[in-house]
N, C-alpha and C positions, 0 to 999 in steps of 0.2 A: 330297301333301295338307298344307296349312298349317293349323295349329290355334293358337288364341290362348292366352295365359297363363292366362286364366280357365278355359278348357276343361281345361287341365292341372291346375289347382287343384281343380276339381270332381271330376275323375277320380281325383286322388290321395286326396281325402277319401273317395270311394266305396270305393276299394280298401283304404285304411287301416282303415275301419270294418269291412269284411269280415274282414280278417286279424286284427284285434284281437278281434272277436267270437268267432272260432274258437279263439283262444288262451285267453280268459278263460271260455269256456263250460264248462270242466271244473268250475267252482265252482257249486254250487247255492245259490240265495238265496231268501229268503222276502219276497214283496212282497204286502201286503194279504192275508196268509194263504195265498197260493199259492206253490208251489215251482216255481222257474223257473231255467234256466241263466243265469249272470251275463251271458252274451253278449247277452241281450235288452236290456241298457241301451244298447248301441251298434249292434247289428245293424240295427234299423229305420232307422238313419241312412243305411245303404246304399240302402234303398228310397227315402228322401226325396231323396237326391242322384241316384238313378237316375231318379226323376220329373223332376228339374230338368234332367238331361242330355237326356231324351227331349223334354221340353217346349220347350227352347231350341234344342238342336242336332240333334234328330231321332233316329229309330230307328237309322239306319245307323251313326252315330258311337257311339251308346249300345251297340249290338251289339259294337263293337270293344272298348269299355271292359269290358263284361261278360266277354268272353273273356280280356281282359288280367287282370282280377281272378281268373279261374279259374286261369290259368297262374301268376300270382304266388302264389296260395294253394298250388298244386301244388309250386312251388319251395320255399316255406317248409316244407311237409310233408317234402319230400325232405331238406332241410338239417337239420331237426330229427331226422329218422330217422338220418341219418349221424352227427350229433353224439351221439345216443343209443348208436349201435353202436360208436363209437370207444372204445378202452380208457381208462378213467378213470385219472388220476394216483393213485398209491398213497396219497397223503395227502388226497385228496378223498373225502369221505364222503357226498356228497349224490346219488349215482346213483339211489337209489330214489325220492327226492323229485323229481328231474329227470324220471324216467320217469312218475311219477304225475301230474305237472302237464302235461307236454308230450307224453306218449306218446299215440298214436292206435291204435285197433284198426281192421283193414281194413273191418269192417262200418260203423263210425261214419264213417270217411272216405268210403266209397261213399255213405252216406246224405247227408252234408254236401255233397258235390260234385254229386250228382244233384239234390237239393232246391234248391240254389243256382241251377243253370242253369234248371230248370223255373220256379221262382218269379220270377226276375229277367226272363227273357224274356217270361213271361206278363204281368208288370207293365208292361213297356215297350210290348209289343204293344197291350194294351188301352188304355193312355193315348194312344198315337199314333192309334189308330182312333177313340177317343172325341173326340179333338181335331178330327178331320175332321167327325164327326157333329154336334158342338156348335158348329162353326165358330169354335173358339178361345175359346168362352165357358165360364164356370163351371169354372175350374181346380180348385176344391175338389172338385167332383163327380168330375172325372177322376182326381185323385190318390187320393181315398179309395176310389173304385170299383176302380181298378187295384190298389191295395194290398190290399183285401179279397180279391181273387182271387189275387194273387201270393203274399201271406203265407199265405193258406189252403192253396194248393198246396204251398208250401214246408213248412209245418207237417205236412201230411198225409204227404207223401213222406218227409220226414226221420224222423218218428216211426215210420212203418210199416216202413221199411227198417232203422232202427236198433234197434227194440224189439219188433217183432212176434214173438210166441213167447216173449218175455221178460217183458213186462208183460201182464197179463190184458186182455181186450177192453175192459171198461168203463174200465180205467185208461188204455188207449191213447186212447180217445175223450176222456176228461177232459183228458189231457195236450195233445192236439191243440187242443181248444177253448180251453184256458187260454192257450196260446202265441198262437193266432190272434187272440183277442180283445185280448190285451195289446198285441201288435205293431200291430194295426190301430188301436187307441185311441191308441197312441203317435204314429202318423203323423197322425191326425186332430187331435190336440192341437198338433202341430208345423206345422199349416197356415199360420199367420202367417209362420213362418220360410220355408216353401216359397214363399209369395207374395213375400216381401221379396227373397229371393235370385233368384227367377225374373224379377221385374220389373227388378231391377238388371242382370242379365245381358242381358236383351233390349234394355235401353237402351244399355249400353256396347258390346255386340256388334253391335247393329243386326240381330238375328236373331229370327225367330219361325217355326220350321220346321214345315211341314205335310207329312206323309208321304203325299202323294197318289199318287205313282208309285213308292213304295219297295218293294223286294223284302223281304218280312218273313221270309224263310227264315233261321233262326238261324245257319246255317253258310255263308251266301252271302258269303264274305269279300271277294270281288272287286267287289261291288255297293255 
């Protein structure tokens, strides 16, 4: 299977956004009075470029990139875990800070991995299906609709797995809604960027993929 340099660039941005968001998410920030993980400043970019991948190259190649992002993230987590476990040099005094910033609990890791797969595959599936229904028109409707569902599922799954039993029920709902609204609004505001990149890629690649006969099974690696 031959892919272009533009496909590689878009895939690289997608995966870099995912990895970076997971690393910086440990910091909580205040945006317009709401408390959010710092990862929200870049994580929605993975959805934006996921939309671009599906719109231009189709669900089949996007599926490959989603799984590639998953395994890259897993590799990063394993490497960080090994670095954390290795004995520190006697003159190095920052082990506690290293663990506080880069350490992961099994529960948060599970929440992150499961939410990522569910959210990204839902986003790509809905966009691909809507493209067929709309006959390729109204890209903004497809990107925003798929993001609302994908980001919604991502927020619900992550918060419930990570914090159920830790945060009271009303707090869970508020946290889910805050992240969902912020991430969805982020992508809506980025619609001009999505249009610009998508139109450029369709022009230079000569592609505008419609997933009419695509196997949408997330684990159908051979199709």
